[in-house]
C-alpha atoms as one frame of an Amber mdcrd trajectory, in Angstrom:
protein
  71.107  69.280  76.291  70.234  67.040  79.199  67.576  64.516  80.096  65.428
  66.536  82.478  62.209  64.537  82.639  61.199  60.879  82.523  57.632  59.592
  82.277  56.596  55.962  82.610  53.116  54.581  82.180  52.484  50.904  82.964
  56.120  49.939  82.451  57.300  46.983  84.526  56.727  47.822  88.217  55.823
  51.448  87.457  52.141  52.218  87.015  52.365  56.002  86.656  55.664  57.816
  87.223  56.630  61.360  86.237  60.115  62.439  87.334  61.788  65.812  86.994
  65.485  64.955  87.002  68.348  66.836  88.648  72.112  66.390  88.352  71.718
  63.906  91.216  68.398  62.026  91.300  67.935  59.525  94.143  65.286  56.787
  94.109  64.220  55.143  97.362  61.508  52.637  98.207  60.930  48.995  99.080
  61.956  46.059  96.915  59.903  45.781  93.709  58.690  49.361  94.082  59.964
  50.322  90.615  63.380  51.877  91.258  65.222  49.569  88.854  62.391  49.823
  86.326  63.212  53.506  85.917  66.832  52.740  85.016  65.731  49.838  82.800
  63.444  52.117  80.784  66.407  54.264  79.710  68.626  51.228  79.106  65.907
  49.667  76.936  65.848  52.678  74.623  69.651  52.899  74.588  70.182  49.288
  73.504  67.293  49.401  71.028  68.534  52.347  68.962  71.352  50.572  67.049
  69.012  47.927  65.622  66.109  50.321  64.934  63.872  47.892  66.853  62.911
  47.404  70.494  65.444  44.986  72.012  64.512  43.773  75.525  67.608  41.575
  75.826  70.686  43.545  74.875  74.076  44.907  75.841  72.909  46.999  78.795
  70.116  45.006  80.398  68.296  41.702  79.997  64.535  42.175  80.394  63.494
  38.816  78.976  62.416  38.015  75.449  58.707  38.867  75.626  57.873  42.551
  75.282  54.365  42.026  76.629  55.985  41.011  79.929  57.150  44.610  80.343
  53.578  45.912  80.476  52.327  46.584  84.020  48.845  45.078  84.340  46.871
  44.311  87.471  44.753  41.905  85.457  46.858  39.887  83.009  43.801  39.361
  80.838  43.359  43.107  80.279  44.376  43.656  76.658  43.699  47.411  76.725
  46.685  48.333  78.912  49.834  49.585  77.198  53.259  50.662  78.432  54.858
  53.943  77.468  58.300  55.396  78.166  58.936  59.081  77.430  62.403  60.624
  77.700  62.492  64.447  77.628  65.661  66.340  76.692  65.837  70.115  76.912
  68.395  72.822  76.335  66.604  75.568  78.208  65.828  76.215  81.842  62.138
  76.498  81.009  62.157  72.922  79.687  60.234  73.903  76.551  62.415  74.958
  73.591  64.442  73.438  72.168  63.116  70.098  73.357  63.216  66.510  72.163
  60.950  63.728  73.434  61.630  60.107  72.567  58.611  57.873  73.174  58.462
  54.075  73.283  55.041  52.412  73.236  54.381  48.708  73.958  50.864  47.312
  73.817  49.523  44.329  75.741  50.372  41.971  72.854  54.006  43.074  72.862
  53.821  45.145  69.685  56.163  48.135  69.970  56.397  51.504  68.239  58.483
  54.638  68.691  57.921  58.341  68.252  60.194  61.387  68.284  58.788  64.825
  69.128  60.927  67.933  68.494  59.978  71.345  69.858  61.947  74.348  68.588
  61.887  78.006  67.603  61.893  78.919  63.900  62.014  82.289  62.181  60.822
  85.325  64.164  60.604  83.364  67.422  57.815  81.209  66.029  57.330  78.010
  68.103  57.101  74.808  66.123  56.723  71.093  66.727  57.768  68.221  64.504
  56.590  64.685  65.291  57.956  61.580  63.562  56.044  58.332  64.060  54.916
  55.334  62.024  56.943  56.406  58.971  55.101  59.718  58.857  56.063  63.202
  59.946  53.784  65.998  61.167  54.963  69.606  61.182  53.204  72.429  63.034
  54.496  76.014  63.123  53.091  79.454  64.016  51.106  81.251  61.359  49.396
  79.702  59.526  49.516  77.321  62.504  47.934  74.308  60.860  49.328  70.817
  60.787  50.697  69.387  57.595  51.471  65.682  57.407  54.444  64.712  55.287
  55.069  61.167  54.076  58.536  59.885  54.895  60.365  56.595  54.542  62.757
  55.149  57.107  65.933  53.466  55.902  67.293  50.322  57.469  69.613  52.460
  59.567  66.641  54.385  60.885  67.400  57.554  58.921  64.463  59.688  57.865
  64.114  60.521  54.152  61.774  63.454  53.508  59.397  63.859  50.579  57.835
  67.350  50.777  54.427  67.992  49.287  53.469  71.115  47.383  51.653  72.435
  50.457  54.764  72.037  52.595  57.002  73.870  50.110  54.615  76.823  49.983
  54.739  77.496  53.765  58.121  78.950  54.826  57.506  78.346  58.553  56.871
  74.650  58.003  59.871  74.327  55.758  62.128  76.060  58.324  60.772  73.881
  61.138  61.473  70.650  59.275  64.954  71.802  58.270  65.832  72.617  61.886
  64.293  69.400  63.218  65.957  67.059  60.714  69.269  66.658  62.614  67.351
  65.874  65.813  65.245  63.244  64.055  68.224  61.629  62.360  70.965  61.810
  64.973  70.050  63.302  68.324  68.094  60.502  69.984  70.551  57.733  69.018
  73.497  59.793  70.243  71.740  60.884  73.425  70.524  57.499  74.633  73.727
  55.716  73.677  75.657  57.996  76.028  73.729  56.411  78.897  75.817  54.214
  81.186  74.083  51.633  83.334  75.954  50.410  86.410  73.929  47.411  87.536
  74.157  45.495  90.783  76.163  42.635  89.268  79.605  44.226  89.395  81.886
  41.461  90.624  85.373  40.458  89.518  85.625  36.828  90.603  88.557  35.669
  88.446  92.128  36.286  89.575  93.500  36.296  86.011  92.000  37.440  82.703
  93.210  37.026  79.127  94.313  40.405  77.815  91.823  41.607  75.219  92.467
  43.626  72.093  91.773  47.018  73.643  89.591  49.164  75.908  85.797  49.141
  75.747  83.911  52.492  75.651  81.145  51.241  77.962  82.395  48.147  79.860
  79.581  45.831  80.957  81.447  42.672  82.043  84.395  41.967  84.305  86.511
  41.112  81.251  85.649  44.422  79.587  86.343  46.329  82.810  89.765  44.715
  83.235  90.675  45.322  79.576  89.643  48.974  79.791  91.680  49.614  82.926
  94.638  47.652  81.547  94.830  49.706  78.339  94.072  53.148  79.780  96.749
  54.136  82.267  95.315  57.592  82.929  91.908  56.121  83.728  93.491  53.523
  85.998  95.420  56.226  87.854  92.324  58.381  88.402  90.353  55.390  89.703
  93.289  54.396  91.916  93.548  57.837  93.476  89.866  57.908  94.339  90.064
  54.399  95.833  93.038  55.524  97.882  90.993  58.367  99.358  88.193  55.989
 100.393  89.877  52.697 101.311  93.457  53.720 101.960  94.822  51.755  99.011
  94.629  52.089  95.256  94.339  49.710  92.308  96.834  48.707  89.637  97.250
  46.185  86.831  99.744  43.338  86.722 100.679  41.962  83.302 101.694  38.309
  83.421 103.020  35.893  80.764 100.898  34.530  77.927  98.983  37.771  77.377
  97.200  37.752  80.713  96.391  40.499  83.176  95.130  40.819  86.718  93.974
  43.680  88.928  95.793  44.221  92.206  95.295  46.500  95.181  98.244  48.755
  96.049  98.900  48.904  99.780 101.809  49.339 102.162 101.924  45.561 102.552
 102.482  45.070  98.825 100.129  44.260  95.931  97.256  41.862  96.499  94.940
  40.352  93.912  91.551  42.043  94.093  89.796  38.692  94.565  91.441  38.548
  97.998  89.868  41.833  99.102  86.375  42.660 100.264  83.679  42.863  97.633
  83.062  46.548  98.325  86.459  47.529  96.938  86.114  46.006  93.466  82.487
  47.134  93.168  83.659  50.677  93.853  86.417  50.281  91.239  83.732  49.276
  88.721  81.566  52.263  89.647  84.489  54.689  89.502  85.620  53.430  86.109
  82.194  54.108  84.589  81.933  57.552  86.198  85.411  58.553  85.020  84.698
  57.266  81.504  81.449  59.241  81.382  83.230  62.388  82.535  85.897  61.943
  79.857  83.407  61.473  77.006  83.973  64.072  74.291  81.151  66.602  73.795
  78.469  65.762  71.273  78.378  68.469  68.654  76.301  70.485  68.231  74.056
  69.544  71.165  76.473  69.218  74.111  74.532  66.282  75.566  75.137  65.869
  79.302  76.358  62.308  80.020  73.911  60.262  82.118  74.843  57.404  84.468
  72.289  55.122  86.140  73.584  53.361  89.265  72.025  50.522  91.196  72.825
  50.973  94.884  76.243  52.677  94.836  76.665  51.667  98.479  76.638  47.916
  97.723  78.903  46.030 100.164  80.163  49.307 101.648  80.240  49.670 105.443
  78.012  52.508 106.746  81.145  54.245 107.997  82.421  54.598 104.422  79.106
  55.417 102.760  79.560  59.182 103.345  82.708  58.911 101.198  80.615  57.307
  98.422  78.070  60.126  98.791  80.810  62.736  98.512  82.101  60.949  95.432
  78.685  61.079  93.742  78.333  64.744  94.631  81.713  65.534  93.101  80.816
  63.860  89.792  77.455  65.652  89.706  79.257  68.955  90.268  81.756  68.065
  87.536  79.043  67.847  84.882  77.456  64.385  85.001  73.795  63.576  85.561
  73.321  60.641  87.946  70.245  58.556  88.759  70.861  56.318  91.775  68.745
  53.755  93.545  69.522  53.107  97.195  68.352  51.046 100.144  70.599  52.889
 102.605  69.532  55.722 104.869  73.240  56.225 105.637  73.977  57.081 102.002
  70.893  59.255 101.607  71.564  61.235 104.789  75.156  61.721 103.683  73.947
  63.067 100.320  71.595  65.467 102.095  74.477  66.580 104.317  76.298  67.720
 101.162  73.518  70.300 100.727  73.917  71.502 104.305  77.693  71.725 103.807
  77.261  73.735 100.620  78.817  71.063  98.391  75.492  70.720  96.530  72.639
  73.182  96.157  69.105  72.066  96.928  68.167  72.199  93.245  71.019  69.844
  92.300  69.494  66.881  94.143  66.004  65.423  93.985  64.664  62.462  95.969
  61.720  60.277  94.935  59.946  57.721  97.095  58.464  54.900  95.027  55.492
  52.944  96.274  52.641  51.050  94.624  53.905  51.874  91.136  54.000  55.629
  91.684  56.682  58.143  92.669  56.375  60.880  95.284  58.832  63.740  95.170
  60.337  64.524  98.570  61.214  68.213  98.647  64.775  69.044  99.766  65.417
  72.475 101.286  68.643  74.499 101.445  69.525  72.904 104.788  69.359  69.404
 103.354  66.090  68.576 105.074  63.300  66.530 103.487  59.816  67.874 104.023
  57.880  65.350 106.105  60.979  63.219 106.700  62.242  60.146 104.897  59.795
  57.482 103.775  60.296  53.778 104.223  63.475  53.842 106.327  62.826  54.934
 109.870  59.365  53.381 110.024  61.039  49.977 109.708  63.655  50.893 112.316
  60.962  52.076 114.702  58.973  48.873 114.287  62.084  46.739 114.858  62.981
  48.721 118.002  59.434  48.441 119.340  59.512  44.676 118.796  62.869  44.428
 120.541  61.559  46.318 123.593  58.493  44.059 123.764  60.697  40.950 123.734
  62.857  42.385 126.522  59.717  43.041 128.601  58.530  39.471 128.066  61.843
  38.123 129.368  61.368  40.190 132.495
């Protein structure tokens, strides 16, 4: 199953956003348009699941301590506005059955609640829905088609414990629906959202030497965790090094030094050099590659086969425009290999290079989707089989045109 739709209502910078996701989803728009808010909404659910409570400041992202600050309100005094985040997973091309929706609701006071909606097929192709919310569960299935509400209790670990009523036990369709939905309610959402990897913009390695930790980290979020993971996993380090070699002309290696310390070095014809002595673009790409390779190597999640999802803030950070097509090709390769990627970007060079992959046949038009965010909403920009965007790009060339017009006017004034 894969996350194929994301809906945000009044969450952070997003007023009303409804995204159909592809293997490669690209978000463009001005600063504070809501691009990062989309990635933060998934990270918020992912870091909240382990504690069975909404955690705005956690392992993936720090959104402050006040939940009410995440509610998008034009008028701060408006107490009727609430934020909602809905993540839709589906196993079918029609996006209907089987389907799981995880909903997070935050009201203007900062009170939060969650809901899980499961859509499935029970006996004799009968459609059914099971909704778990507020320590109650509602089951609806074909004939007789009515809704029956079952009382449930949630354990401290967030596990549902079911207490069927006599009505429930007398309706086979309802009983079958609840039995099929139980694994999704108990395990699916935690496992799905915790497979999310968030590659933020703060991916620097500023220290030349790190103490060697106790082992690799499944989802490295700090420079120390990144270095430890690469130091302990030689195969991962080699894969990252080979990809760096193809982009920059030199790879990356570890150097173990006395007193249980380690450093990352770049491998070049001139000998190894500490990564702190290279351009920032190199180590940021190492960080990005490590997360992508780790996501690709994640074992399948039985029985659902959840597609790993990686959210990336500006993969072109500190990369010269001449190398950004290589970053685009890299993203396309990982999308083709089985990852789902959501990327924000401020670079027309990267976006045009991604669209060129469609024209070259490296990606199909339905494998990439582009959204332009503005004023808290998202507009889908249709991509055709020749890698063209209907109506052209938004927000890029208008600024270039205005800058060029201003430059010409200044030249005229100087005579």
